[in-house]
C-alpha positions in Angstrom: 124.1 19.9 186.2 123.8 22.5 189.0 125.0 21.7 192.5 121.4 21.5 193.9 120.3 19.0 191.2 123.5 17.0 191.8 122.9 16.9 195.5 119.3 15.7 195.0 120.5 13.1 192.5 123.0 11.8 195.0 120.3 11.6 197.7 118.0 9.7 195.4 120.8 7.3 194.6 121.6 6.8 198.3 117.9 6.3 199.1 117.6 3.7 196.3 120.7 2.0 197.7 119.0 1.6 201.1 120.2 4.7 203.0 117.1 5.3 205.2 118.3 8.8 206.1 118.6 9.8 202.5 114.8 10.2 202.1 114.7 12.5 205.1 117.5 14.6 203.7 115.8 14.6 200.3 112.5 15.5 201.8 114.0 18.4 203.7 115.3 19.7 200.3 112.2 19.2 198.2 109.4 19.4 200.8 108.7 23.1 200.1 108.1 22.2 196.5 105.9 19.3 197.5 103.8 21.7 199.5 103.6 24.1 196.6 102.4 21.3 194.3 99.9 20.2 197.0 98.6 23.8 197.4 98.2 24.0 193.6 96.3 20.8 193.5 93.9 21.9 196.3 93.6 25.6 195.5 90.0 25.3 194.1 88.6 22.9 196.6 85.2 23.5 198.0 84.6 24.7 201.5 84.6 21.9 204.0 87.1 19.8 202.1 89.0 17.8 204.7 92.3 17.5 202.9 94.8 20.4 203.1 98.1 21.0 201.4 100.1 19.9 204.4 98.1 16.7 204.7 98.5 16.0 201.0 102.3 16.6 201.1 102.6 14.5 204.3 100.6 11.6 202.9 102.7 11.7 199.7 105.8 11.6 202.0 104.5 8.6 203.9 103.8 6.7 200.7 107.3 7.3 199.6 108.7 6.1 202.9 106.6 2.9 202.8 107.7 2.3 199.2 111.4 2.1 200.2 114.2 3.1 197.9 112.6 3.9 194.5 114.8 4.4 191.5 114.7 8.0 190.4 117.3 9.5 188.2 117.0 13.1 189.2 114.9 15.8 190.8 112.5 16.0 187.9 111.9 12.2 188.0 111.3 12.4 191.8 108.8 15.2 191.4 107.1 13.2 188.6 106.7 10.3 191.0 105.3 12.7 193.6 102.8 14.0 191.1 101.6 10.4 190.5 101.3 9.8 194.2 99.4 13.0 194.8 97.0 12.2 192.0 96.3 8.8 193.5 95.8 10.4 197.0 93.4 12.9 195.6 91.4 10.3 193.7 91.3 8.0 196.7 90.2 10.9 198.9 87.4 11.8 196.4 86.3 8.2 196.2 86.1 7.9 200.0 84.1 11.1 200.2 81.8 10.0 197.5 81.3 6.7 199.1 80.7 8.3 202.5 78.2 10.8 201.1 76.8 8.4 198.5 77.4 10.7 195.6 77.1 13.9 197.5 79.7 16.7 197.8 82.6 15.2 195.8 85.6 17.6 195.7 85.8 19.4 192.3 89.0 20.4 190.5 88.5 23.3 188.0 90.1 23.1 184.7 91.3 26.7 184.7 94.0 28.2 182.7 96.3 25.4 183.6 94.3 22.9 181.6 92.1 24.9 179.3 92.5 28.3 177.8 88.7 28.6 177.7 86.3 29.6 180.5 87.0 27.9 183.8 84.8 24.9 184.5 84.6 22.8 187.7 85.3 19.2 187.1 85.2 16.4 189.7 88.6 15.0 190.4 87.2 11.5 189.7 85.9 12.6 186.3 89.3 14.1 185.5 91.0 10.9 186.6 88.8 8.8 184.4 89.4 11.1 181.5 93.1 10.9 182.0 92.9 7.1 182.2 90.9 7.1 178.9 93.5 9.4 177.3 96.3 7.2 178.5 94.7 4.2 176.7 94.6 6.3 173.5 97.8 8.3 173.8 99.8 7.7 177.0 102.5 10.4 176.4 99.8 13.1 176.2 98.2 11.8 179.4 101.6 11.9 181.1 102.2 15.5 180.0 98.9 16.5 181.7 99.8 14.5 184.8 103.2 16.0 185.1 102.2 19.6 184.4 98.9 19.7 186.2 99.3 17.3 189.2 103.1 17.7 189.4 103.4 21.4 188.7 106.5 20.6 186.5 107.7 23.0 183.9 107.7 22.3 180.2 111.5 21.7 180.4 111.2 19.3 183.3 108.4 17.4 181.6 110.4 17.2 178.4 113.4 15.8 180.4 111.3 13.1 182.0 109.5 12.0 178.8 112.7 12.3 176.8 111.1 14.6 174.2 111.6 18.2 173.1 110.0 21.1 174.8 108.1 21.8 171.7 106.6 18.3 171.8 105.5 18.9 175.4 103.9 22.2 174.5 102.1 20.6 171.5 101.0 17.5 173.4 99.7 19.7 176.3 97.6 21.8 173.9 96.2 18.7 172.2 95.6 16.8 175.5 93.8 19.7 177.2 91.5 20.2 174.2 90.7 16.5 174.2 90.1 16.6 178.0 87.8 19.6 177.6 85.8 17.7 175.0 85.7 14.5 177.0 84.7 16.2 180.2 82.0 18.3 178.6 80.4 15.1 177.4 81.1 15.5 173.7 82.7 12.1 173.2 82.6 12.1 169.5 85.9 14.1 169.3 88.8 12.5 167.5 91.7 11.1 169.5 94.6 13.4 170.1 
């Protein structure tokens, strides 16, 4: 384990054990990565979208603070938790906008080269969330791979570490899950489960 990963693991342990300052130290260390993940999640938003990367990263931080000491084994697990939190924030934001506009200008997340190798398509964040929920009922590990890679911006190696599988399994599950999602989101629900 490299020194940076060891320091992050020590801060996570201190936070879990009730050291209130540990989260601040941890956030100082990983905040730039949180911002990168947030920017990536928001890079294809429509004009007029009220949530920016700083707001998304800050809201994720506030949710972490409110949660108290959460057990995370290492940096990758911490970032996986952050990816789940950001997904929920984006979905909640999209729901509020849809409710406010009564079905109007819901933010869209394109399934670009990150999710599909085919032509880029705009997909509502709510539709993506529903499709991921459906996938998790069929095959939760594949859903987690998409969540960690797409929403968390984690590498294949980090995803494999979190899921305790091989990198080859992550790559295979990612390919299968994105093909299933493309079929699901395009309305062709007669596709077989991954």
